C-alpha positions in Angstrom: 140.6 182.6 100.2 137.3 184.4 99.4 135.9 184.3 102.9 137.3 186.2 105.9 138.2 183.8 108.7 137.5 184.8 112.3 140.7 184.5 114.4 140.2 181.9 117.2 143.3 183.1 119.1 142.5 184.0 122.6 144.1 186.9 124.4 144.3 186.4 128.2 144.2 189.1 130.8 148.0 188.5 131.2 148.5 189.2 127.5 146.4 192.3 127.7 148.5 193.5 130.7 151.7 192.9 128.7 150.3 194.9 125.8 149.6 197.7 128.3 153.2 197.5 129.7 154.6 197.7 126.2 152.6 200.8 125.4 153.4 202.3 128.8 157.1 201.8 128.2 157.2 203.2 124.6 154.2 205.6 124.6 152.9 206.9 121.3 155.8 205.3 119.4 153.9 202.0 119.7 150.4 201.9 118.1 148.2 198.8 118.5 144.9 198.0 116.8 143.6 195.9 119.7 145.7 193.6 121.8 148.8 191.6 120.9 150.1 188.3 122.2 153.6 188.5 123.7 155.1 185.1 124.5 158.2 184.8 126.6 160.2 187.9 127.2 159.1 191.3 126.1 160.3 192.0 122.5 163.4 194.2 122.1 162.2 197.5 120.5 164.2 200.5 119.4 162.1 203.5 118.2 164.3 206.7 118.2 163.4 210.1 116.8 160.1 210.2 115.0 160.0 206.5 114.2 157.1 204.2 115.2 155.9 200.6 115.3 152.3 199.8 114.3 150.9 196.4 115.4 147.6 195.0 114.3 145.1 193.1 116.4 146.2 189.7 117.7 149.7 190.0 116.4 152.0 187.4 118.0 155.5 188.3 119.2 157.0 185.0 120.2 160.3 185.1 122.2 159.5 182.1 124.3 162.4 179.7 123.6 161.5 177.5 126.6 157.9 176.7 125.8 157.6 177.3 122.1 157.0 174.3 119.8 159.6 175.7 117.4 163.4 176.2 117.8 163.6 179.9 118.7 167.2 181.2 118.7 166.4 184.9 119.2 163.9 187.2 120.9 161.7 189.3 118.6 163.7 192.4 117.8 162.2 195.4 116.1 164.6 198.3 115.3 163.8 201.6 113.6 166.1 204.3 112.3 165.3 207.9 113.2 162.3 208.1 110.8 161.7 204.4 110.2 158.3 202.7 110.4 157.4 199.0 111.0 153.8 198.1 110.4 152.5 194.6 111.0 148.9 193.5 110.1 146.3 191.6 112.1 147.0 188.0 113.2 150.6 187.9 111.9 153.0 185.7 113.9 156.6 186.6 114.4 158.6 183.8 116.0 162.0 185.1 117.1 162.2 187.5 114.1 164.5 190.5 113.7 163.3 193.5 111.7 165.1 196.7 110.9 163.4 199.7 109.2 165.3 202.8 108.3 162.6 203.6 105.8 159.5 201.3 106.1 158.8 197.6 106.5 155.2 196.7 106.0 154.0 193.1 106.7 150.4 192.2 105.9 147.8 190.2 107.9 147.8 186.4 108.6 151.5 186.0 107.9 153.8 183.4 109.6 157.5 184.3 109.9 159.9 181.7 111.4 162.7 182.0 113.8 166.1 183.4 112.8 164.5 185.4 109.9 166.1 188.8 109.4 164.3 191.6 107.5 166.2 194.9 106.8 165.4 197.8 104.5 168.9 199.3 104.8 172.5 198.4 103.9 173.5 199.8 107.4 176.8 201.1 106.1 177.8 203.3 103.1 179.0 201.5 100.0 181.8 204.0 99.1 185.1 202.5 100.5 186.6 205.8 101.8 183.4 206.8 103.6 183.1 203.3 105.2 186.8 203.6 106.3 186.1 206.9 107.9 183.1 205.4 109.8 185.3 202.5 110.9 187.7 205.0 112.4 185.1 206.8 114.4 184.4 209.8 112.1 180.8 211.0 111.8 179.2 210.2 108.5 176.1 211.4 106.7 173.6 208.5 107.0 171.8 209.8 104.0 174.6 208.1 102.1 173.5 204.7 103.4 171.2 203.0 100.9 167.7 202.2 102.1 164.4 201.2 100.4 161.2 200.0 101.9 160.0 196.3 102.1 156.4 195.2 101.5 155.3 191.7 102.5 151.7 190.8 101.5 148.9 188.9 103.3 149.1 185.3 104.2 152.8 185.0 103.5 154.9 182.2 105.1 158.6 182.9 105.5 160.6 179.8 106.7 163.3 179.4 109.2 166.5 181.5 108.8 165.5 183.6 105.8 167.0 187.0 104.9 164.8 189.6 103.2 166.7 192.6 101.9 165.9 196.2 101.0 163.4 197.1 98.3 161.8 193.7 98.1 158.0 193.1 97.7 156.6 189.7 98.4 153.1 189.0 97.0 150.1 187.6 98.8 150.0 183.9 99.8 153.6 183.2 98.7 156.1 181.0 100.6 159.8 181.7 101.1 161.6 178.4 101.9 163.9 178.0 104.9 167.3 179.6 104.5 166.5 181.7 101.5 167.9 185.1 100.7 165.4 187.3 98.9 167.1 190.0 96.8 164.3 190.7 94.3 160.5 190.9 94.2 158.4 187.7 94.6 155.0 187.6 92.9 151.8 186.3 94.6 151.0 182.6 95.0 154.4 181.1 94.4 157.2 179.2 96.2 160.7 180.7 96.2 163.8 179.1 97.6 167.6 179.4 97.5 170.4 182.0 97.7 169.4 184.1 95.9 165.8 183.0 96.1 164.3 181.9 92.8 161.0 180.6 91.5 160.3 176.9 92.3 156.6 176.4 91.7 153.2 178.0 91.6 150.9 177.5 94.6 147.3 176.4 94.0 144.7 177.0 96.7 143.5 173.7 98.2 
């Protein structure tokens, strides 16, 4: 779109208070550009070390399974590694979404991401069998051996129910990822991708 739409979403005094509570609980590790809309329970956040979470104005974190008009299975869960960063742009809606950033996960503005979607920029465990076996037996491992690579999701992206977005992926502006898709590779702008692994289905033309 060529024109910038003005967001009509209202933020009540209660929502402003919940934003205040979130910032009070996590301090400087949570940065907000305005107020956010927290629906249902407070999101589950883990921000250890020097990690941080940056939330744009009027971001929606929807964990309200009781009153939501969509089938929410999980609360919103944002987890960082020791130096990880999660950055979410203005007006983006997360409906029961889980995000893990050991490096950096960047989501643009005006995105809609559906329940049960899982976004992770890390493999969580080392690939080498002997190292993984040591980890399983309680030995300390060097987590620098665990593969990680940032994820970038553009503006106005719609990610359907139950998708998995894996490390190193870039999704271009205005694209749609169909429900249940597993995204292993980059997705260009203005397209529909679907499947496991997700592949090109059609181009999207602005109406």
